[in-house]
N, C-alpha and C positions, 0 to 999 in steps of 0.2 A: 613132688611137682609144685613149680613157683606160678602162678598164675597170674596175669597182670590185673589190677582194677583200672575200671574205666578213669579217666581224668577226671580229680577232685574227689574220688570216693577213698573212704578210709576204709584199714582192716577190719570188720567184725571182732568182737569176743572169741577167745579161743573155741574151736570146734568143740563142742558138747560130745559124749558117745551117743551114738546113735540106738535107739530099741525099734525094732519090728512094729508093725502095725496090730498084729496080733497080740502083742504087748501092752501096747499103747490100747487096745480094746477092753483089756481087762478093767480099766479104771473105769469107774463109773462116778462121774460127775450130775449132781442134780442140784437142783434151786431148795433152797432152804431159808424159810421166812424166821428171823431173830425176835425169840418173844423176851427174854430176859437176859441182862449182861450187866456183869458185878465183877470186881477185880479180886484176882483169885487172893483167898486168905493168907496163902504161905508162899508165894512169889510175886515178886516188884514187876514183872515185867508180863504177867498175863494176865488175861481177862478170861471168865468163865462165862459159857454163853449157852443159853438154853434154845435148842433151834427147832421150830415144827419142818418135819422132813416129809410132810403128806402122808399121814397114818401113823408116825410114831415122833414123839419128842426125843432128842438128842442133846449130850451135853456135849461141847467143846471145848477146850482151852486153845487161846490165840496169843501169841506175844505180840499184843498192841497195845498193850497199857501207855507206850510213850508217844503213840499216834493217834489214838482216839480216845473219847472219854466213853466209858460201858455204855452211858445214856442214848448218847449218838447213835449207837449198833442197833438199839431195838425198832423193829419194824421193817429193817432194812432186808430185802431178797439177798443174799448172798449165794457163790458157789462152791459146793461143799464136795469135797473126796467124799462120796459117801460107803466106798466098800474096802478104808483102810483098818485094818487091825487097832482093837482098842489099845491107849498106851497110858500109863499113869503119869502125870505131871505134877511134880511136887505133891504126892497125895491124891489128886484127882483125877479121875479118869475121862480123857478124851476119845471121843468115840465120832472121829471125821476129821477133817484139816480143811478149813476154809480156803479159798486162793486169792492169793495178795499178789501184786507188782512192787518193786523196791528198784531205787537206785542204786547202785554197787557200794556204795558206802552205808547204805539205811539209815540217811537222812530222810527220807519220803519214801512210806509206804503207804499204797493203795488198795484198799479191799477191793476185789471184783464182787460189783452189784449189780444188778436188774432193776429197774424203773419200771421195766414192763409188767401189767398184770399177768400173772401168772402163777398157777397155783403151785404150792410147795411140793416137793417131789420129784415136778418136773424133770425130765431128764436134759440132759445139756448135752449137744451132740456137735 
């Protein structure tokens, strides 16, 4: 099926595989407040974060070193995939994943944050 785009519009990126609402509903997004951030001792691209998830402190690893100074992240309210299975990243366990947006070439990466006064652990829906 070849649909015509309105005049002046360009085709978007290739369609991604779709998931059902029930699959998406399994993802738990929560607000986390970055308490500490430091360079990963065994990786050039990773930052290790200590994040208050509201009642528990989690450690996350994120490939942000080329884009952010660790000190800049301290105090930020980030959006975290809270129910992702833990994963070893160069010898350090990561317990979640923060959300970020990136250009296709990865020359610009922006972490998704909120400046709102909202408690760590708050549900993102």
